[in-house]
C-alpha positions in Angstrom: 24.2 -3.7 56.3 25.4 -1.5 53.6 25.3 -4.7 51.1 21.6 -4.7 51.9 21.3 -0.9 51.5 23.3 -1.0 48.2 21.1 -4.1 46.9 18.1 -1.9 47.9 19.1 1.0 46.0 20.4 -0.9 43.0 17.0 -3.0 42.5 15.1 0.1 43.2 16.7 2.2 40.7 16.3 -0.6 38.1 12.7 -1.1 39.0 12.1 2.6 38.6 13.9 2.7 35.1 11.7 -0.4 33.7 8.3 0.2 35.3 5.2 0.1 33.2 4.1 3.6 32.5 0.7 2.6 31.6 -2.1 0.1 32.6 -0.3 -3.4 32.4 -2.9 -5.9 33.7 -6.8 -6.0 34.3 -7.5 -4.1 37.5 -4.7 -1.3 37.5 -7.5 1.2 37.2 -9.4 -0.1 40.1 -6.3 -0.5 42.4 -5.4 3.3 41.6 -8.9 4.4 42.4 -9.1 2.2 45.5 -5.5 3.3 46.9 -6.4 7.2 46.0 -9.9 7.4 47.5 -9.6 4.8 50.2 -12.5 2.6 48.9 -13.1 -1.0 49.0 -11.9 -3.3 46.1 -13.4 -6.5 44.6 -13.4 -9.6 46.9 -11.1 -10.0 49.0 -10.6 -6.2 49.2 -6.9 -6.1 50.0 -7.4 -3.4 52.9 -3.5 -3.5 53.8 -2.6 -2.9 50.1 -5.0 -0.1 50.0 -3.5 1.7 53.2 0.1 1.0 51.7 -1.1 2.6 48.4 -2.6 5.8 50.3 0.5 6.0 52.3 2.3 6.4 49.0 0.1 8.7 47.6 0.4 11.1 50.6 4.2 10.4 51.0 5.1 11.5 47.2 3.0 14.5 46.2 4.7 14.5 42.6 3.4 12.7 39.7 0.0 11.3 38.6 -1.8 8.7 41.0 -0.7 6.1 38.8 3.2 6.7 39.5 2.2 7.0 43.2 0.7 3.5 43.4 3.4 2.1 41.3 5.7 3.3 43.5 4.2 1.1 46.2 4.7 -1.9 44.3 8.3 -0.7 43.7 9.1 -0.2 47.2 7.6 -3.6 48.4 9.2 -5.5 45.6 12.7 -3.9 46.4 12.3 -4.8 50.1 11.4 -8.5 49.2 14.5 -8.7 47.4 16.7 -7.4 50.4 14.8 -10.0 52.7 15.4 -12.6 50.3 19.2 -11.8 50.2 19.1 -11.8 54.1 17.2 -15.4 54.2 19.7 -16.8 51.9 22.7 -15.5 53.6 21.5 -17.0 56.9 20.6 -20.4 55.1 24.2 -20.6 53.3 25.8 -19.7 56.4 24.1 -22.6 58.4 24.9 -24.9 55.6 28.5 -24.1 55.5 28.6 -24.6 59.5 27.2 -27.9 59.1 29.6 -28.8 56.3 32.6 -27.3 58.2 32.3 -27.9 62.0 35.9 -27.4 62.6 35.6 -23.5 61.9 33.5 -21.2 63.9 32.3 -19.2 61.2 32.7 -19.2 57.4 34.5 -16.2 55.7 31.6 -13.7 54.8 32.3 -13.8 51.1 31.1 -17.5 51.1 27.8 -16.4 52.3 27.6 -12.9 50.9 28.4 -13.8 47.0 26.0 -16.6 46.6 23.2 -14.7 48.5 23.7 -11.7 46.3 23.6 -13.9 43.0 20.4 -15.5 44.4 18.8 -12.1 45.1 19.5 -10.9 41.6 18.0 -14.1 40.2 15.0 -13.4 42.2 14.7 -9.7 41.7 14.8 -10.2 37.9 12.5 -13.3 37.6 10.0 -12.6 35.3 7.0 -12.8 37.6 8.6 -10.6 40.4 10.0 -8.0 38.0 6.6 -7.9 36.2 4.5 -7.3 39.3 6.9 -4.8 40.6 6.4 -2.5 37.6 2.7 -2.1 37.8 0.0 -0.8 40.2 -2.0 -4.2 40.5 1.3 -6.0 41.1 1.8 -4.2 44.5 -0.8 -6.5 46.0 1.5 -9.3 45.2 4.8 -7.8 46.0 3.3 -7.0 49.4 2.3 -10.3 49.8 6.0 -11.6 48.9 7.4 -9.2 51.3 5.1 -10.1 54.0 6.0 -13.8 53.6 9.7 -13.2 53.5 9.5 -10.9 56.7 7.8 -13.6 58.4 10.5 -16.0 57.4 13.2 -13.6 58.3 11.6 -13.1 61.8 11.3 -17.0 62.2 15.1 -17.4 61.3 16.2 -14.5 64.0 13.7 -16.2 66.7 15.5 -19.6 66.2 19.0 -18.0 66.7 18.3 -15.7 69.6 15.6 -17.7 71.4 13.6 -14.5 71.5 10.4 -16.4 73.1 7.1 -15.2 73.8 7.3 -11.5 72.2 8.8 -12.8 69.0 5.8 -15.5 68.7 3.4 -12.7 69.0 5.2 -10.6 66.4 4.9 -13.8 64.0 1.4 -14.2 64.7 0.6 -10.4 64.1 2.3 -10.8 60.8 0.5 -13.9 59.8 -2.9 -12.1 60.7 -1.9 -9.1 58.5 -1.1 -11.7 55.7 -4.7 -13.0 56.2 -6.2 -9.6 55.8 -4.3 -8.6 52.9 -4.9 -11.7 50.6 -8.3 -12.8 51.9 -10.2 -15.8 53.3 -9.3 -17.8 50.4 -5.5 -18.0 50.9 -3.7 -21.2 51.8 -2.2 -19.6 54.9 -5.5 -18.5 56.3 -6.8 -22.0 55.5 -4.2 -23.6 57.5 -5.3 -21.5 60.4 -9.1 -21.7 60.1 -11.0 -24.0 62.0 -12.7 -27.1 60.4 
């Protein structure tokens, strides 16, 4: 757990030091306005991101609205990296168990070190780093965080046999995702009729 916390704080610090202090892409002004005034954005509207941005505006009473909405992007991007680390650790651990069936569990360093390397590669990939540093990028980092959280929940369900409640949680998270990115998304298309 402490490795995940340290990873979160490290990535958060680096994103804070390198975030865009001005408008970096096309709809940043609209995104700031939507999050501060709780209005509707252009289609598909991004209501979950609007609520997350408004929460950050209330949570952080310092700085201008641009910094507050950018903080929403930075938080979700940093959490995405931690979720990615947790998923990689589980996948690598499972792969090592398959390759080494004589041992019960591989040493922790064999899963943590490659998972950390992968998490840092993901954290500082151009696209994720770019989206983490701007207001409009919060829409995409929130979407990434949701997909990774769904994957992590599915991994935990498969290991614990959690059953009905876990299935309802995954369905709820997928429903939130459809509301966030609109009816044209691939995940909504897969679950729509016709």
